[in-house]
C-alpha positions in Angstrom: -39.5 25.4 40.0 -38.0 27.5 42.7 -39.2 30.9 43.8 -36.7 33.6 42.5 -35.1 35.6 45.7 -36.6 39.5 45.6 -34.2 42.0 47.0 -33.2 46.5 46.0 -34.8 48.6 46.1 -35.9 51.0 43.3 -33.5 53.8 41.2 -36.1 56.5 42.0 -38.7 57.0 44.7 -39.8 59.2 42.4 -44.2 58.4 42.5 -45.7 58.0 39.0 -48.6 60.6 38.0 -51.8 58.9 37.8 -51.9 60.2 33.9 -48.2 59.5 32.8 -48.2 55.9 34.2 -45.7 53.8 35.4 -43.3 53.0 33.6 -40.5 50.1 34.5 -37.3 48.9 32.9 -36.2 44.9 33.4 -33.4 43.8 32.4 -32.8 39.6 32.1 -29.5 39.9 33.3 -26.1 36.8 32.6 -23.4 38.1 33.7 -23.3 42.0 32.7 -21.1 43.2 35.2 -18.7 45.0 33.1 -21.6 47.1 31.2 -24.6 47.3 33.6 -23.2 50.8 35.3 -23.0 52.2 31.9 -26.6 50.9 30.6 -28.1 52.0 33.8 -26.1 55.6 33.3 -27.3 56.1 30.5 -31.6 56.1 31.2 -32.4 59.2 31.4 -33.4 60.6 34.8 -36.9 60.9 35.6 -37.6 58.9 32.5 -38.4 55.5 34.5 -40.2 54.8 38.0 -37.6 51.6 38.7 -35.3 49.4 37.1 -35.3 45.2 37.4 -32.3 43.1 37.1 -33.1 39.0 36.9 -30.1 37.7 37.8 -29.8 34.0 35.8 -26.8 32.3 37.8 -24.2 35.2 36.8 -20.9 34.1 37.4 -19.7 37.3 37.5 -20.8 40.2 40.0 -23.7 41.7 38.7 -25.0 41.7 41.7 -23.4 43.5 43.4 -22.8 46.3 41.1 -27.3 45.9 39.9 -27.4 47.1 44.5 -25.1 49.7 44.7 -26.8 51.1 41.7 -30.0 50.8 43.9 -31.3 48.8 41.2 -34.7 46.2 42.4 -32.6 42.7 42.4 -34.3 39.5 41.1 -31.8 36.0 41.4 -32.8 32.8 40.2 -31.4 30.0 42.0 -31.6 28.0 38.8 -30.9 28.9 35.3 -34.1 29.2 33.3 -32.5 30.9 30.2 -33.4 33.6 28.0 -37.0 33.6 28.5 -37.2 32.4 31.6 -35.6 34.9 32.6 -37.9 37.4 31.2 -41.7 35.7 32.2 -39.1 37.2 36.1 -39.1 40.3 34.8 -42.8 41.0 32.8 -44.4 39.3 36.0 -42.2 41.7 38.8 -42.9 44.7 36.4 -47.1 44.1 36.6 -47.1 43.3 40.2 -45.6 46.2 40.7 -47.9 48.3 39.1 -46.3 48.9 35.6 -48.5 51.1 32.7 -45.6 50.8 30.9 -42.4 47.7 30.6 -39.4 48.8 28.3 -37.1 45.6 27.9 -33.7 46.7 27.8 -30.8 44.4 27.7 -27.9 45.5 29.5 -25.4 45.1 27.8 -25.0 48.3 26.9 -25.4 47.0 22.6 -28.9 49.1 22.9 -29.1 52.8 23.7 -31.4 53.8 26.9 -31.4 56.7 25.9 -34.4 56.2 23.6 -36.8 54.5 26.6 -38.6 58.1 26.8 -39.2 58.4 23.4 -40.7 54.6 23.0 -42.8 55.0 26.0 -44.1 57.6 25.0 -45.4 56.3 21.2 -47.3 53.8 22.7 -48.4 56.3 25.9 -50.0 58.3 22.7 -51.9 55.1 21.1 -49.9 55.0 17.6 -48.4 51.4 18.8 -49.2 49.0 21.6 -45.3 47.4 21.4 -42.1 49.4 20.1 -38.6 47.5 19.1 -35.7 50.1 18.9 -34.3 48.7 15.5 -30.1 48.0 14.6 -30.3 48.5 10.8 -31.3 51.8 10.2 -29.0 51.6 7.0 -26.3 48.7 6.3 -23.5 50.8 6.7 -24.0 52.1 9.8 -24.9 48.5 11.3 -21.6 47.1 10.1 -19.7 50.9 11.1 -21.1 49.7 15.0 -19.9 45.9 14.6 -22.5 43.6 13.1 -20.6 41.1 11.3 -21.7 40.0 8.5 -23.2 37.1 8.9 -25.4 38.0 11.3 -26.2 41.1 9.4 -27.4 38.9 6.2 -29.5 36.8 8.2 -30.8 39.0 10.8 -32.2 41.0 7.0 -33.3 37.5 5.4 -34.9 36.3 8.6 -36.6 40.1 9.4 -37.6 39.9 5.7 -39.5 36.9 5.9 -41.6 37.3 9.5 -42.5 41.2 7.7 -44.3 39.1 5.2 -45.8 36.8 7.1 -47.1 38.6 9.9 -47.8 41.5 7.7 -45.7 44.5 9.3 -43.2 46.5 8.3 -40.5 46.4 10.9 -36.5 47.1 10.7 -35.4 44.2 13.1 -37.7 42.0 15.0 -34.4 40.5 17.1 -33.8 43.7 19.0 -33.2 43.0 22.2 -34.9 47.1 23.2 -38.3 46.2 23.1 -41.4 48.5 25.2 -45.0 47.1 26.2 -47.7 48.0 26.6 -49.4 47.0 30.0 -52.3 45.4 28.3 -50.3 43.3 25.9 -48.4 41.9 28.9 -51.4 40.5 30.7 -53.1 38.8 28.0 -50.5 37.6 26.0 -49.8 33.7 27.7 -46.2 34.3 27.5 -46.2 32.0 30.0 -46.7 28.9 27.4 -43.5 31.0 25.8 -40.1 29.0 25.1 -37.4 29.6 28.5 -35.2 29.6 25.0 -34.3 32.5 22.8 -37.0 31.7 20.8 -39.2 33.2 23.0 -38.3 36.7 21.8 -40.1 35.5 18.3 -43.1 34.2 19.8 -44.0 37.0 21.3 -44.2 39.0 18.5 -46.3 36.6 16.4 -48.5 36.1 19.5 -48.5 40.4 19.7 -49.7 40.1 16.0 -52.0 37.6 16.2 -53.8 39.2 18.5 -54.3 42.5 17.0 -52.0 44.7 18.4 -49.8 48.1 16.3 -46.2 46.9 16.4 -43.9 49.5 15.3 -40.3 50.5 15.8 -37.4 53.2 16.4 -34.0 53.8 15.2 -31.4 52.7 18.1 -27.8 52.9 17.0 -25.7 49.0 17.6 -23.1 48.6 19.6 -21.0 45.6 18.9 -18.0 44.5 21.6 -16.4 41.8 22.9 -18.3 42.7 26.4 -21.4 42.6 25.3 -23.7 39.4 24.5 -24.4 37.6 21.5 -25.0 34.0 20.9 -22.9 31.8 18.4 -23.7 30.9 15.1 -24.6 27.5 15.6 -26.9 28.7 18.1 -28.4 31.3 15.3 -29.1 28.3 12.9 -31.3 27.0 15.7 -32.9 30.2 16.4 -33.5 31.2 13.1 -35.1 27.5 12.3 -37.1 28.0 15.3 -38.4 31.1 13.8 -40.3 30.1 11.2 -41.3 27.7 13.0 -43.3 29.8 14.8 -44.2 31.1 11.7 -45.8 27.9 10.4 -47.7 27.8 13.6 -49.3 31.8 13.2 -50.5 30.6 10.0 -51.7 27.5 11.1 -53.7 28.6 14.0 -54.7 31.6 11.7 -55.9 29.1 9.1 -58.0 27.1 11.9 -55.7 23.8 10.2 -53.9 23.2 13.8 -53.9 24.8 17.5 -51.2 25.8 19.6 -50.4 26.8 22.9 -48.5 29.9 22.6 -51.4 31.2 20.8 -54.0 29.8 22.6 -55.7 32.4 26.1 -55.8 31.0 29.5 -58.8 29.0 30.0 
């Protein structure tokens, strides 16, 4: 695999104080030109020290806009997929000294204004991982534009995941996530898939190693420019997620071993 090319500068030149800890926002991007500027504009001033955008071979001008906005830009020479994109994002964030890493999709589906709220929950030690839940109520989610079939699938799959993993989260499939540095350093994410199931693996791994996972409400925005996987890929994603839950329990019961739940030697 070829090494990505790095370019760009930090969104802010300010240096985080030792007590505050460095906050880096990462954006796995693919054809996000129409929504990137809105997503960045909503980030509260001073809440992050750097925004890193990793472009997975977009066919639009995502890279040009990101550079104009002063983001740190990493370009993949080949398309690595959603999970592969996140791996590059997290490697870069850790290399830059991030204590807290916030992943937000640059499609303006998630509200960037809640970034400092998620980080503060982690900073206070309440959680190690914070997700943005799009589904505070059914009415709010549907009025925000979430397709009915997607809402029903999300509710069913999230319920199964909560039971299997012993959690009580509102939305396991959010594109807004915040992490403590320790989580990213200790979980073997390089063993994860490069596809969309990366997120499901990451949450199962977080629970497996005893990290505290919580969520906060994030208003949902669905519109034509917002990224979304189609029905057939959603079915594949759902079935893959059920297999990940099965792997979780087979590993917990010591009936089998899987690379995603094995620490590097």
